[in-house]
Every structure is written in structure tokens, then in C-alpha cells.
MDTraj code that builds the backbone (N, CA, C; nanometers):
import mdtraj as md
import numpy as np

residues = "MET VAL ALA LEU GLN LEU GLU GLY ARG GLY ILE ALA ASP ALA ARG VAL LEU GLN ALA MET GLN THR VAL PRO ARG HIS ILE PHE VAL PRO PRO HIS LEU ARG ASP GLY ALA TYR ALA ASP GLY PRO LEU PRO ILE GLY GLU GLY GLN THR ILE SER GLN PRO TYR MET VAL ALA ILE THR CYS GLN ARG ALA ALA LEU ARG GLY HIS GLU ARG VAL LEU GLU VAL GLY ALA GLY SER GLY TYR GLN ALA ALA VAL LEU CYS ALA LEU ALA ARG GLU VAL VAL ALA VAL GLU TRP VAL PRO GLU LEU ALA ALA THR ALA ARG ALA ASN LEU ALA ALA ALA GLY VAL THR ASN VAL GLU VAL VAL HIS ALA ASP GLY SER LEU GLY TYR ALA PRO ARG ALA PRO TYR ASP ALA ILE VAL VAL ALA ALA ALA ALA PRO ASP VAL PRO PRO ALA LEU VAL GLU GLN LEU ALA PRO GLY GLY ARG LEU VAL LEU PRO LEU GLY THR ARG PHE MET GLN GLU LEU THR VAL ILE GLU LYS ARG THR ASP GLY LEU VAL ARG VAL GLY GLY ASP PRO CYS VAL PHE VAL PRO LEU VAL GLY GLU ARG GLY TRP ASP GLU GLY ASN ALA GLY GLY ARG ARG".split()
xyz = np.array([
    [-1.3057, -1.3039, 3.3820],
    [-1.3532, -1.2042, 3.2860],
    [-1.3669, -1.2649, 3.1462],
    [-1.2620, -1.3343, 3.1029],
    [-1.2634, -1.3883, 2.9667],
    [-1.3701, -1.4954, 2.9513],
    [-1.3777, -1.5883, 3.0452],
    [-1.4723, -1.6991, 3.0334],
    [-1.6170, -1.6527, 3.0434],
    [-1.6459, -1.5673, 3.1421],
    [-1.7842, -1.5293, 3.1676],
    [-1.8314, -1.4136, 3.0808],
    [-1.7526, -1.3071, 3.0741],
    [-1.7965, -1.1865, 3.0051],
    [-1.7765, -1.1922, 2.8544],
    [-1.6755, -1.2653, 2.8102],
    [-1.6402, -1.2635, 2.6685],
    [-1.6848, -1.3909, 2.5970],
    [-1.6258, -1.5052, 2.6315],
    [-1.6696, -1.6301, 2.5687],
    [-1.8174, -1.6548, 2.5943],
    [-1.8623, -1.6241, 2.7139],
    [-2.0011, -1.6459, 2.7489],
    [-2.0986, -1.5583, 2.6737],
    [-2.0475, -1.4516, 2.6102],
    [-2.1352, -1.3610, 2.5346],
    [-2.1042, -1.3629, 2.3857],
    [-2.0312, -1.4643, 2.3415],
    [-2.0170, -1.4845, 2.1977],
    [-1.8878, -1.4384, 2.1342],
    [-1.7916, -1.3924, 2.2125],
    [-1.6624, -1.3587, 2.1532],
    [-1.5923, -1.4893, 2.1184],
    [-1.5618, -1.5087, 1.9884],
    [-1.5111, -1.6378, 1.9431],
    [-1.3723, -1.6304, 1.8817],
    [-1.3218, -1.5121, 1.8546],
    [-1.1894, -1.4972, 1.7948],
    [-1.0839, -1.5349, 1.8987],
    [-1.0117, -1.6422, 1.8723],
    [-0.9150, -1.6936, 1.9701],
    [-0.8044, -1.5925, 1.9988],
    [-0.7638, -1.5147, 1.8992],
    [-0.6581, -1.4158, 1.9196],
    [-0.7073, -1.3023, 2.0102],
    [-0.8316, -1.2618, 1.9932],
    [-0.8880, -1.1581, 2.0795],
    [-0.8982, -1.2083, 2.2226],
    [-0.9444, -1.3306, 2.2399],
    [-0.9562, -1.3872, 2.3743],
    [-0.8189, -1.3955, 2.4415],
    [-0.7178, -1.4344, 2.3662],
    [-0.5831, -1.4441, 2.4229],
    [-0.5305, -1.3065, 2.4608],
    [-0.5553, -1.2059, 2.3757],
    [-0.5104, -1.0697, 2.4067],
    [-0.5786, -1.0165, 2.5318],
    [-0.7083, -1.0412, 2.5436],
    [-0.7823, -0.9951, 2.6605],
    [-0.7361, -1.0682, 2.7867],
    [-0.6922, -1.1925, 2.7702],
    [-0.6402, -1.2696, 2.8835],
    [-0.5042, -1.2169, 2.9279],
    [-0.4268, -1.1684, 2.8318],
    [-0.2872, -1.1321, 2.8574],
    [-0.2698, -0.9901, 2.9091],
    [-0.3460, -0.8929, 2.8545],
    [-0.3263, -0.7528, 2.8906],
    [-0.3801, -0.7267, 3.0313],
    [-0.2995, -0.6746, 3.1221],
    [-0.3428, -0.6497, 3.2607],
    [-0.4284, -0.5235, 3.2706],
    [-0.5591, -0.5399, 3.2713],
    [-0.6497, -0.4244, 3.2670],
    [-0.6344, -0.3325, 3.3876],
    [-0.5965, -0.3878, 3.5016],
    [-0.5891, -0.3056, 3.6225],
    [-0.4845, -0.1945, 3.6106],
    [-0.3832, -0.2149, 3.5272],
    [-0.2823, -0.1109, 3.5087],
    [-0.3432, 0.0154, 3.4482],
    [-0.4503, -0.0002, 3.3730],
    [-0.5106, 0.1101, 3.2993],
    [-0.6294, 0.1741, 3.3712],
    [-0.6515, 0.1327, 3.4948],
    [-0.7617, 0.1829, 3.5768],
    [-0.7032, 0.2665, 3.6908],
    [-0.7676, 0.3788, 3.7273],
    [-0.7168, 0.4570, 3.8413],
    [-0.7000, 0.3700, 3.9651],
    [-0.5947, 0.3931, 4.0449],
    [-0.5647, 0.3050, 4.1591],
    [-0.6818, 0.2794, 4.2524],
    [-0.7650, 0.3814, 4.2785],
    [-0.8737, 0.3628, 4.3743],
    [-0.9886, 0.2793, 4.3177],
    [-0.9832, 0.2470, 4.1882],
    [-1.0896, 0.1674, 4.1259],
    [-1.0415, 0.0290, 4.0827],
    [-0.9205, -0.0060, 4.1180],
    [-0.8627, -0.1295, 4.0653],
    [-0.9307, -0.2556, 4.1150],
    [-1.0011, -0.2491, 4.2266],
    [-1.0756, -0.3668, 4.2721],
    [-1.1835, -0.4065, 4.1724],
    [-1.2291, -0.3100, 4.0942],
    [-1.3318, -0.3378, 3.9945],
    [-1.2795, -0.3431, 3.8532],
    [-1.1481, -0.3570, 3.8362],
    [-1.0871, -0.3490, 3.7033],
    [-1.1382, -0.4556, 3.6072],
    [-1.1768, -0.5719, 3.6586],
    [-1.2177, -0.6811, 3.5703],
    [-1.3686, -0.7056, 3.5747],
    [-1.4415, -0.6097, 3.6275],
    [-1.5880, -0.6191, 3.6287],
    [-1.6441, -0.5886, 3.4909],
    [-1.7678, -0.6278, 3.4693],
    [-1.8330, -0.6127, 3.3390],
    [-1.8974, -0.4755, 3.3265],
    [-1.8141, -0.3728, 3.3136],
    [-1.8683, -0.2381, 3.2987],
    [-1.7580, -0.1369, 3.2769],
    [-1.7935, -0.0179, 3.2280],
    [-1.6951, 0.0890, 3.2125],
    [-1.6598, 0.1496, 3.3479],
    [-1.5461, 0.2191, 3.3525],
    [-1.5032, 0.2872, 3.4737],
    [-1.4507, 0.4257, 3.4377],
    [-1.4720, 0.5247, 3.5252],
    [-1.4200, 0.6589, 3.4971],
    [-1.2671, 0.6617, 3.5049],
    [-1.2064, 0.7383, 3.4152],
    [-1.0607, 0.7511, 3.4152],
    [-1.0179, 0.8976, 3.4261],
    [-1.1154, 0.9867, 3.4560],
    [-1.0847, 1.1289, 3.4664],
    [-1.1145, 1.2034, 3.3391],
    [-1.1210, 1.3364, 3.3491],
    [-1.1464, 1.4241, 3.2344],
    [-1.2798, 1.3941, 3.1665],
    [-1.3758, 1.3383, 3.2430],
    [-1.5064, 1.3070, 3.1866],
    [-1.5082, 1.1876, 3.0935],
    [-1.4031, 1.1062, 3.0953],
    [-1.3924, 0.9921, 3.0047],
    [-1.3969, 0.8613, 3.0824],
    [-1.4099, 0.7503, 3.0090],
    [-1.4192, 0.6193, 3.0720],
    [-1.3306, 0.5183, 2.9990],
    [-1.2948, 0.4119, 3.0713],
    [-1.2392, 0.2929, 3.0075],
    [-1.3575, 0.2025, 2.9760],
    [-1.3664, 0.1576, 2.8513],
    [-1.4822, 0.0792, 2.8075],
    [-1.4884, -0.0551, 2.8795],
    [-1.6082, -0.1102, 2.8903],
    [-1.6231, -0.2414, 2.9509],
    [-1.5467, -0.3446, 2.8677],
    [-1.4962, -0.4493, 2.9297],
    [-1.4174, -0.5488, 2.8566],
    [-1.4892, -0.6055, 2.7342],
    [-1.6174, -0.6338, 2.7470],
    [-1.6894, -0.6903, 2.6325],
    [-1.6868, -0.5967, 2.5127],
    [-1.7032, -0.4662, 2.5354],
    [-1.7064, -0.3732, 2.4236],
    [-1.5699, -0.3624, 2.3570],
    [-1.4631, -0.3687, 2.4361],
    [-1.3284, -0.3717, 2.3778],
    [-1.3115, -0.4975, 2.2927],
    [-1.3567, -0.6103, 2.3457],
    [-1.3409, -0.7375, 2.2746],
    [-1.4207, -0.7411, 2.1451],
    [-1.5448, -0.6964, 2.1477],
    [-1.6260, -0.7017, 2.0263],
    [-1.5735, -0.6041, 1.9219],
    [-1.5211, -0.4894, 1.9669],
    [-1.4602, -0.3956, 1.8735],
    [-1.3395, -0.4582, 1.8048],
    [-1.2541, -0.5226, 1.8837],
    [-1.1356, -0.5862, 1.8270],
    [-1.1727, -0.7033, 1.7373],
    [-1.2736, -0.7787, 1.7749],
    [-1.3174, -0.8896, 1.6916],
    [-1.3687, -0.8402, 1.5574],
    [-1.4421, -0.7300, 1.5594],
    [-1.4941, -0.6749, 1.4340],
    [-1.3839, -0.6163, 1.3458],
    [-1.2743, -0.5757, 1.4069],
    [-1.1614, -0.5253, 1.3274],
    [-1.0919, -0.6376, 1.2510],
    [-1.1086, -0.7607, 1.2960],
    [-1.0595, -0.8805, 1.2261],
    [-0.9092, -0.8732, 1.1988],
    [-0.8313, -0.8450, 1.3012],
    [-0.6862, -0.8306, 1.2869],
    [-0.6175, -0.9672, 1.2860],
    [-0.5083, -0.9758, 1.2069],
    [-0.4363, -1.1021, 1.1958],
    [-0.2892, -1.0907, 1.2340],
    [-0.2415, -0.9706, 1.2667],
    [-0.1072, -0.9574, 1.3203],
    [-0.0117, -0.8720, 1.2399],
    [-0.0424, -0.8443, 1.1138],
    [0.0498, -0.7698, 1.0281],
    [0.0115, -0.6226, 1.0125],
    [-0.0963, -0.5800, 1.0748],
    [-0.1579, -0.4521, 1.0418],
    [-0.0982, -0.3326, 1.1168],
    [-0.1129, -0.2166, 1.0532],
    [-0.0974, -0.0888, 1.1231],
    [-0.2386, -0.0396, 1.1543],
    [-0.2639, -0.0098, 1.2822],
    [-0.3979, 0.0261, 1.3289],
    [-0.3971, 0.1674, 1.3844],
    [-0.4998, 0.2433, 1.3522],
    [-0.5241, 0.3730, 1.4141],
    [-0.6365, 0.3572, 1.5153],
    [-0.6104, 0.4011, 1.6374],
    [-0.7153, 0.4059, 1.7392],
    [-0.7485, 0.5516, 1.7665],
    [-0.8747, 0.5865, 1.7595],
    [-0.9216, 0.7215, 1.7920],
    [-0.9856, 0.7171, 1.9301],
    [-0.9263, 0.7913, 2.0237],
    [-0.9749, 0.7916, 2.1611],
    [-0.8957, 0.6964, 2.2479],
    [-0.7692, 0.7308, 2.2742],
    [-0.6818, 0.6395, 2.3476],
    [-0.7252, 0.6217, 2.4923],
    [-0.7822, 0.7268, 2.5540],
    [-0.8242, 0.7166, 2.6925],
    [-0.7079, 0.6807, 2.7829],
    [-0.7232, 0.5735, 2.8601],
    [-0.6176, 0.5286, 2.9515],
    [-0.5143, 0.4404, 2.8825],
    [-0.5384, 0.4032, 2.7566],
    [-0.4456, 0.3198, 2.6821],
    [-0.4807, 0.1724, 2.6769],
    [-0.5896, 0.1319, 2.7432],
    [-0.6203, -0.0112, 2.7534],
    [-0.6507, -0.0750, 2.6175],
    [-0.7418, -0.0161, 2.5419],
    [-0.7759, -0.0764, 2.4134],
    [-0.6554, -0.0752, 2.3207],
    [-0.5730, 0.0297, 2.3277],
    [-0.4505, 0.0327, 2.2475],
    [-0.3612, -0.0859, 2.2824],
    [-0.3511, -0.1198, 2.4116],
    [-0.2695, -0.2333, 2.4534],
    [-0.3228, -0.3639, 2.3958],
    [-0.4536, -0.3809, 2.3959],
    [-0.5135, -0.5013, 2.3381],
    [-0.4879, -0.5055, 2.1881],
    [-0.5054, -0.3915, 2.1220],
    [-0.4792, -0.3850, 1.9777],
    [-0.3338, -0.4159, 1.9467],
    [-0.2425, -0.3705, 2.0335],
    [-0.1001, -0.3979, 2.0128],
    [-0.0688, -0.5464, 2.0194],
    [-0.1480, -0.6214, 2.0945],
    [-0.1300, -0.7663, 2.1019],
    [-0.1848, -0.8367, 1.9781],
    [-0.2620, -0.7633, 1.8978],
    [-0.3287, -0.8221, 1.7821],
    [-0.2708, -0.7761, 1.6496],
    [-0.1963, -0.6652, 1.6490],
    [-0.1493, -0.6039, 1.5254],
    [0.0006, -0.5759, 1.5340],
    [0.0593, -0.5370, 1.4218],
    [0.2030, -0.5069, 1.4183],
    [0.2344, -0.3779, 1.4905],
    [0.1534, -0.2743, 1.4687],
    [0.1761, -0.1455, 1.5341],
    [0.0453, -0.0693, 1.5449],
    [0.0403, 0.0199, 1.6444],
    [-0.0805, 0.0976, 1.6717],
    [-0.0426, 0.2442, 1.6892],
    [-0.1210, 0.3312, 1.6261],
    [-0.1143, 0.4746, 1.6502],
    [-0.2418, 0.5113, 1.7242],
    [-0.2282, 0.5602, 1.8476],
    [-0.3439, 0.5920, 1.9309],
    [-0.3527, 0.7430, 1.9473],
    [-0.4631, 0.8010, 1.9039],
    [-0.4819, 0.9459, 1.9081],
    [-0.5747, 0.9817, 2.0233],
    [-0.5363, 1.0818, 2.1001],
    [-0.6163, 1.1258, 2.2147],
    [-0.6296, 1.2778, 2.2128],
    [-0.7534, 1.3258, 2.2274],
    [-0.7866, 1.4680, 2.2240],
    [-0.7434, 1.5410, 2.3508],
    [-0.7521, 1.4743, 2.4662],
    [-0.7233, 1.5365, 2.5955],
    [-0.5754, 1.5147, 2.6289],
    [-0.4960, 1.6213, 2.6416],
    [-0.3523, 1.6027, 2.6628],
    [-0.3185, 1.5267, 2.7903],
    [-0.3941, 1.5496, 2.8970],
    [-0.3675, 1.4788, 3.0220],
    [-0.3875, 1.3280, 3.0052],
    [-0.4903, 1.2887, 2.9302],
    [-0.5138, 1.1466, 2.9077],
    [-0.4087, 1.0874, 2.8148],
    [-0.3626, 1.1648, 2.7177],
    [-0.2563, 1.1161, 2.6299],
    [-0.1325, 1.0824, 2.7131],
    [-0.0997, 1.1694, 2.8083],
    [0.0152, 1.1443, 2.8957],
    [-0.0079, 1.0216, 2.9830],
    [-0.1294, 1.0072, 3.0348],
    [-0.1625, 0.8901, 3.1166],
    [-0.1529, 0.7623, 3.0356],
    [-0.2042, 0.7660, 2.9129],
    [-0.1987, 0.6473, 2.8270],
    [-0.0544, 0.6061, 2.8004],
    [0.0322, 0.7033, 2.7730],
    [0.1735, 0.6708, 2.7495],
    [0.2347, 0.6028, 2.8721],
    [0.2065, 0.6588, 2.9898],
    [0.2621, 0.6028, 3.1128],
    [0.2089, 0.4620, 3.1390],
    [0.0781, 0.4432, 3.1188],
    [0.0181, 0.3120, 3.1425],
    [0.0728, 0.2069, 3.0454],
    [0.0850, 0.2440, 2.9194],
    [0.1360, 0.1502, 2.8191],
    [0.2808, 0.1120, 2.8492],
    [0.3592, 0.2102, 2.8929],
    [0.4976, 0.1798, 2.9306],
    [0.5018, 0.0863, 3.0509],
    [0.4125, 0.1091, 3.1482],
    [0.4080, 0.0241, 3.2671],
    [0.3679, -0.1190, 3.2321],
    [0.2863, -0.1322, 3.1276],
    [0.2425, -0.2656, 3.0846],
    [0.3422, -0.3309, 2.9892],
    [0.4509, -0.2603, 2.9560],
    [0.5528, -0.3167, 2.8684],
    [0.5162, -0.3180, 2.7217],
    [0.4230, -0.2329, 2.6808],
    [0.3796, -0.2264, 2.5409],
    [0.4707, -0.1294, 2.4657],
    [0.5309, -0.1754, 2.3583],
    [0.6279, -0.0929, 2.2860],
    [0.5888, -0.0606, 2.1419],
    [0.4986, -0.1365, 2.0818],
    [0.4628, -0.1152, 1.9413],
    [0.3455, -0.0189, 1.9273],
    [0.3544, 0.0950, 1.9979],
    [0.2454, 0.1922, 1.9983],
    [0.3039, 0.3323, 2.0025],
    [0.2347, 0.4251, 1.9370],
    [0.2647, 0.5678, 1.9460],
    [0.1370, 0.6388, 1.9886],
    [0.1417, 0.7116, 2.0988],
    [0.0264, 0.7885, 2.1455],
    [0.0463, 0.9334, 2.1017],
    [-0.0537, 0.9872, 2.0318],
    [-0.0453, 1.1207, 1.9739],
    [-0.1571, 1.2077, 2.0312],
    [-0.1235, 1.3276, 2.0750],
    [-0.2251, 1.4242, 2.1152],
    [-0.2689, 1.5006, 1.9914],
    [-0.3907, 1.4756, 1.9452],
    [-0.4402, 1.5364, 1.8222],
    [-0.5914, 1.5213, 1.8168],
    [-0.6505, 1.5820, 1.7141],
    [-0.7943, 1.5710, 1.6891],
    [-0.8212, 1.4397, 1.6158],
    [-0.8656, 1.3401, 1.6888],
    [-0.8872, 1.2086, 1.6306],
    [-0.9971, 1.2041, 1.5265],
    [-1.0892, 1.2992, 1.5292],
    [-1.1948, 1.3003, 1.4272],
    [-1.1379, 1.3284, 1.2888],
    [-1.0129, 1.3761, 1.2849],
    [-0.9418, 1.3996, 1.1582],
    [-0.8400, 1.2899, 1.1299],
    [-0.8424, 1.1850, 1.2118],
    [-0.7458, 1.0775, 1.1942],
    [-0.6065, 1.1242, 1.2303],
    [-0.5081, 1.0642, 1.1664],
    [-0.3686, 1.1066, 1.1844],
    [-0.2952, 1.0759, 1.0545],
    [-0.2950, 1.1745, 0.9659],
    [-0.2449, 1.1565, 0.8299],
    [-0.0972, 1.1194, 0.8203],
    [-0.0090, 1.1686, 0.9108],
    [0.1328, 1.1359, 0.8948],
    [0.1656, 0.9868, 0.8926],
    [0.0820, 0.9027, 0.9506],
    [0.1111, 0.7590, 0.9549],
    [0.0176, 0.6778, 0.8657],
    [-0.0709, 0.7440, 0.7940],
    [-0.1637, 0.6734, 0.7058],
    [-0.0873, 0.6141, 0.5860],
    [-0.1419, 0.5110, 0.5214],
    [-0.2738, 0.4520, 0.5439],
    [-0.2718, 0.3471, 0.6556],
    [-0.3909, 0.3163, 0.7055],
    [-0.4089, 0.2198, 0.8130],
    [-0.4878, 0.0997, 0.7633],
    [-0.4469, -0.0173, 0.8064],
    [-0.5190, -0.1388, 0.7685],
    [-0.6499, -0.1531, 0.8443],
    [-0.6557, -0.0895, 0.9617],
    [-0.7788, -0.0872, 1.0403],
    [-0.7807, 0.0402, 1.1227],
    [-0.9001, 0.0913, 1.1461],
    [-0.9201, 0.2084, 1.2312],
    [-1.0326, 0.1754, 1.3270],
    [-1.0098, 0.1956, 1.4558],
    [-1.1153, 0.1760, 1.5551],
    [-1.1357, 0.3060, 1.6308],
    [-1.2611, 0.3384, 1.6547],
    [-1.2976, 0.4639, 1.7200],
    [-1.3676, 0.4312, 1.8511],
    [-1.3145, 0.4846, 1.9609],
    [-1.3700, 0.4568, 2.0934],
    [-1.4513, 0.5738, 2.1447],
    [-1.5263, 0.6374, 2.0546],
    [-1.6148, 0.7481, 2.0910],
    [-1.7265, 0.7542, 1.9883],
    [-1.8437, 0.7993, 2.0324],
    [-1.9624, 0.7981, 1.9471],
    [-1.9575, 0.9100, 1.8441],
    [-1.9678, 0.8741, 1.7180],
    [-1.9631, 0.9715, 1.6093],
    [-2.1036, 0.9982, 1.5546],
    [-2.1302, 1.1244, 1.5163],
    [-2.2603, 1.1557, 1.4560],
    [-2.2730, 1.1022, 1.3147],
    [-2.1606, 1.0909, 1.2458],
    [-2.1552, 1.0286, 1.1137],
    [-2.0119, 0.9832, 1.0906],
    [-1.9842, 0.9266, 0.9747],
    [-1.8507, 0.8730, 0.9482],
    [-1.7561, 0.9877, 0.9125],
    [-1.6528, 1.0126, 0.9914],
    [-1.5585, 1.1194, 0.9587],
    [-1.4878, 1.0920, 0.8257],
    [-1.4969, 1.1822, 0.7283],
    [-1.4380, 1.1567, 0.5962],
    [-1.2891, 1.1263, 0.6006],
    [-1.2149, 1.1918, 0.6907],
    [-1.0703, 1.1698, 0.6971],
    [-1.0374, 1.0255, 0.7313],
    [-1.1211, 0.9619, 0.8118],
    [-1.0934, 0.8240, 0.8509],
    [-1.1090, 0.7305, 0.7318],
    [-1.2079, 0.7574, 0.6484],
    [-1.2253, 0.6771, 0.5276],
    [-1.1070, 0.6988, 0.4332],
    [-1.0640, 0.8232, 0.4196],
    [-0.9511, 0.8548, 0.3319],
    [-0.8237, 0.7863, 0.3780],
    [-0.8040, 0.7766, 0.5100],
    [-0.6796, 0.7210, 0.5634],
    [-0.6829, 0.5691, 0.5784],
    [-0.7965, 0.5088, 0.5457],
    [-0.8105, 0.3634, 0.5533],
    [-0.7551, 0.3009, 0.4254],
    [-0.6697, 0.2019, 0.4405],
    [-0.6113, 0.1342, 0.3248],
    [-0.7184, 0.0521, 0.2515],
    [-0.7007, 0.0302, 0.1210],
    [-0.7919, -0.0591, 0.0488],
    [-0.7968, -0.1961, 0.1159],
    [-0.9175, -0.2450, 0.1360],
    [-0.9365, -0.3715, 0.2049],
    [-0.9436, -0.3584, 0.3553],
    [-0.9277, -0.2342, 0.4063],
    [-0.9279, -0.2117, 0.5498],
    [-1.0662, -0.2021, 0.6097],
    [-1.0686, -0.2007, 0.7430],
    [-1.1948, -0.1929, 0.8170],
    [-1.1918, -0.0770, 0.9144],
    [-1.3010, -0.0027, 0.9180],
    [-1.3228, 0.1040, 1.0148],
    [-1.4344, 0.0586, 1.1072],
    [-1.4073, 0.0557, 1.2366],
    [-1.5068, 0.0130, 1.3355],
    [-1.5353, 0.1314, 1.4260],
    [-1.6623, 0.1729, 1.4316],
    [-1.6961, 0.2893, 1.5134],
    [-1.8422, 0.2864, 1.5549],
    [-1.8731, 0.3472, 1.6720],
    [-2.0129, 0.3590, 1.7149],
    [-2.0786, 0.4791, 1.6472],
    [-2.1867, 0.4547, 1.5757],
    [-2.2597, 0.5603, 1.5047],
    [-2.4010, 0.5714, 1.5603],
    [-2.4491, 0.6941, 1.5729],
    [-2.5861, 0.7153, 1.6192],
    [-2.6034, 0.8506, 1.6834],
    [-2.6870, 0.8558, 1.7858],
    [-2.7121, 0.9796, 1.8578],
    [-2.6117, 0.9943, 1.9708],
    [-2.6224, 1.1048, 2.0449],
    [-2.5335, 1.1238, 2.1588],
    [-2.5563, 1.0182, 2.2675],
    [-2.6739, 0.9569, 2.2679],
    [-2.7118, 0.8720, 2.3809],
    [-2.7333, 0.7252, 2.3454],
    [-2.7300, 0.6904, 2.2179],
    [-2.7424, 0.5511, 2.1768],
    [-2.6798, 0.5351, 2.0382],
    [-2.5963, 0.4318, 2.0256],
    [-2.5296, 0.4090, 1.8980],
    [-2.5340, 0.2612, 1.8608],
    [-2.4825, 0.2340, 1.7422],
    [-2.4677, 0.0978, 1.6928],
    [-2.3229, 0.0799, 1.6493],
    [-2.2573, -0.0226, 1.6989],
    [-2.1192, -0.0480, 1.6602],
    [-2.1173, -0.0923, 1.5143],
    [-2.0592, -0.0110, 1.4293],
    [-2.0703, -0.0249, 1.2843],
    [-1.9343, -0.0550, 1.2228],
    [-1.9341, -0.1395, 1.1204],
    [-1.8130, -0.1702, 1.0456],
    [-1.8262, -0.1139, 0.9046],
    [-1.7251, -0.0374, 0.8616],
    [-1.7159, 0.0131, 0.7252],
    [-1.5993, -0.0578, 0.6588],
    [-1.6255, -0.1342, 0.5540],
    [-1.5192, -0.2012, 0.4789],
    [-1.4908, -0.1225, 0.3519],
    [-1.3625, -0.0964, 0.3262],
    [-1.3217, -0.0207, 0.2081],
    [-1.2805, -0.1194, 0.0986],
    [-1.3723, -0.1412, 0.0048],
    [-1.3471, -0.2364, -0.1025],
    [-1.3191, -0.1625, -0.2335],
    [-1.2721, -0.2352, -0.3329],
    [-1.2384, -0.1730, -0.4599],
    [-1.3610, -0.1140, -0.5288],
    [-1.4780, -0.1693, -0.4999],
    [-1.6001, -0.1193, -0.5624],
    [-1.6781, -0.0235, -0.4728],
    [-1.6155, 0.0218, -0.3648],
    [-1.6811, 0.1182, -0.2773],
    [-1.6808, 0.0732, -0.1324],
    [-1.7603, 0.1446, -0.0516],
    [-1.7687, 0.1153, 0.0910],
    [-1.8862, 0.0222, 0.1195],
    [-1.8638, -0.0717, 0.2082],
    [-1.9692, -0.1617, 0.2540],
    [-1.9878, -0.1373, 0.4028],
    [-2.1099, -0.1096, 0.4411],
    [-2.1407, -0.0752, 0.5799],
    [-2.2245, -0.1851, 0.6440],
    [-2.1781, -0.2319, 0.7601],
    [-2.2490, -0.3375, 0.8322],
    [-2.2739, -0.2909, 0.9748],
    [-2.4002, -0.2909, 1.0155],
    [-2.4357, -0.2514, 1.1515],
    [-2.4132, -0.3655, 1.2487],
    [-2.4359, -0.3364, 1.3752],
    [-2.4120, -0.4403, 1.4740],
    [-2.4698, -0.4085, 1.6093],
    [-2.3930, -0.4339, 1.7121],
    [-2.4409, -0.4283, 1.8494],
    [-2.4784, -0.2868, 1.8934],
    [-2.5889, -0.2716, 1.9656],
    [-2.6185, -0.1421, 2.0276],
    [-2.5164, -0.1117, 2.1360],
    [-2.4830, 0.0151, 2.1521],
    [-2.3796, 0.0535, 2.2483],
    [-2.3988, 0.1996, 2.2879],
    [-2.3291, 0.2393, 2.3938],
    [-2.3306, 0.3781, 2.4393],
    [-2.1868, 0.4180, 2.4721],
    [-2.1317, 0.5116, 2.3944],
    [-1.9964, 0.5610, 2.4145],
    [-2.0009, 0.7095, 2.4478],
    [-1.8916, 0.7580, 2.5053],
    [-1.8771, 0.9023, 2.5219],
    [-1.8710, 0.9649, 2.3827],
    [-1.9120, 1.0925, 2.3675],
    [-1.9169, 1.1527, 2.2344],
    [-1.7789, 1.1835, 2.1777],
    [-1.7678, 1.1676, 2.0471],
    [-1.6479, 1.2086, 1.9751],
    [-1.6444, 1.3608, 1.9685],
    [-1.5309, 1.4188, 2.0055],
    [-1.5145, 1.5635, 1.9971],
    [-1.4111, 1.5942, 1.8897],
    [-1.4017, 1.7219, 1.8538],
    [-1.3115, 1.7621, 1.7472],
    [-1.3886, 1.8174, 1.6294],
    [-1.3185, 1.8454, 1.5236],
    [-1.3780, 1.9124, 1.4074],
    [-1.4928, 1.8337, 1.3463],
    [-1.4815, 1.7003, 1.3452],
    [-1.5866, 1.6161, 1.2861],
    [-1.6655, 1.5407, 1.3923],
    [-1.6614, 1.5881, 1.5158],
    [-1.7372, 1.5251, 1.6232],
    [-1.8579, 1.6076, 1.6613],
    [-1.9080, 1.5827, 1.7824],
    [-2.0243, 1.6533, 1.8320],
    [-1.9867, 1.7912, 1.8842],
    [-2.0766, 1.8841, 1.8709],
    [-2.0608, 2.0166, 1.9300],
    [-2.0883, 2.0035, 2.0792],
    [-1.9860, 2.0272, 2.1626],
    [-2.0009, 2.0078, 2.3069],
    [-2.1039, 2.1023, 2.3679],
    [-2.1345, 2.2097, 2.3015],
    [-2.2318, 2.3045, 2.3560],
    [-2.3747, 2.2749, 2.3154],
    [-2.3933, 2.1689, 2.2353],
    [-2.5267, 2.1378, 2.1861],
    [-2.5428, 1.9861, 2.1848],
    [-2.6231, 1.9356, 2.2770],
    [-2.6377, 1.7902, 2.2916],
    [-2.6935, 1.7242, 2.1669],
    [-2.7631, 1.7965, 2.0822],
    [-2.8195, 1.7349, 1.9648],
    [-2.7544, 1.7750, 1.8353],
    [-2.6523, 1.8601, 1.8422],
    [-2.5949, 1.9119, 1.7192],
    [-2.4575, 1.8602, 1.6889],
    [-2.4110, 1.8904, 1.5682],
    [-2.2791, 1.8524, 1.5241],
    [-2.1947, 1.9778, 1.5063],
    [-2.0648, 1.9575, 1.5043],
    [-1.9740, 2.0662, 1.4724],
    [-1.9802, 2.0935, 1.3226],
])
top = md.Topology()
chain = top.add_chain()
for i, resn in enumerate(residues, 1):
    res = top.add_residue(resn, chain, resSeq=i)
    for name in ("N", "CA", "C"):
        top.add_atom(name, md.element.get_by_symbol(name[0]), res)
traj = md.Trajectory(xyz[None], top)
């Protein structure tokens, strides 16, 4: 997986490659799908959600540019896999999940993988998680219609917000840097994520509208 899917497609951050090599992805995949745990694609994890393909996890983490001392907020914990990778790259991770059943699954999976520097919270991730702010980096594993203001507010000066922005059906993995002179926005890879739900996410009853 690491050699072909990641290094072969331009992932160059040695720390990200090591984290992806170390975290056992199969633990975070439903048992009946574990034969495909290391394939180059997303997999369903229940509740209409997916575990992202390894490359997308790697490029997201690479864009976050973590060096090991950071507190990271993850929006959209899912099965806990990306949180586990982030935990290998940062000091601590707060992972927020909208679906209570998935939050419970993520906690169980992370415990099974021996990950301890993480807190999984059942909350509206589109509003961030203010009790633990500020965050040195924030990564969003769901497609947002625009940049949620709370995430910018909870980002520490000098921090990075990485999130897929666009329509419900096509997005661009975008980096927002919070600098002293304002926000700097850098676009990137095209991607397709499940929609962000919650107060600042998509209206589930309207494929083209926002809440």
C-alpha cells in the first residue's frame, strides 16, 4: 500500500509514510471487508459513511504538515482510522463524530489499535469543538459547502485547516492557513467525500442546498 499507492503517487513526507506503514488499517474496517482493507479505495463502514482511501488520508495528513507537537481536531471520525494516523503524527487528537454509533465504533477501534492520545467526541463537527480549542491543525473528512466559521475561530495562529470544499458531488482538497495578516487559501487535489452534516454543513433534504 505504502510503496504503490502512496510513494508511487507523490506522497513524500517521511513521517506520513511511516504512520501509514504503522497503523493497522484492517482494524478500522468491518470484519467482512478486511480482505480489501489495504486496497486503493474507500470502503463502507455503516451509517452511510465510508473509510477514506489510503491515498486521501495520506495527502490530507501531508497537507496538515504536522511535526509532532500539535493538538489536532479531526471532524468526521468515522471508524477512527484517520484519527489513528493523526495520532502517530501529532501530540494529541480530538476526533468529532456526528453519528453516535460511529463514535462508539471509533473509540473501540482506536482502543483495539492501542491508540491512547485521542479523545472521540459525539458532537456537531461543523461547529468544531470549542472546549479543547485552539488547535494547531484541523482536518475535515467530509465535504463542506464553504469554510465553517467556527473552525477558523478555533484554529491557532499559524495553524492549518485542511478540508474538501465544493459541491455535494465534487470537491477540492483545500488548505486554509491562519496567518497574522489574515487567511491564505490554497487549493489542491480533486476529491469526492461524503457530505458534512450539522449546522454549518449540507441540508440532508436538499442535494443542492445548505443548512
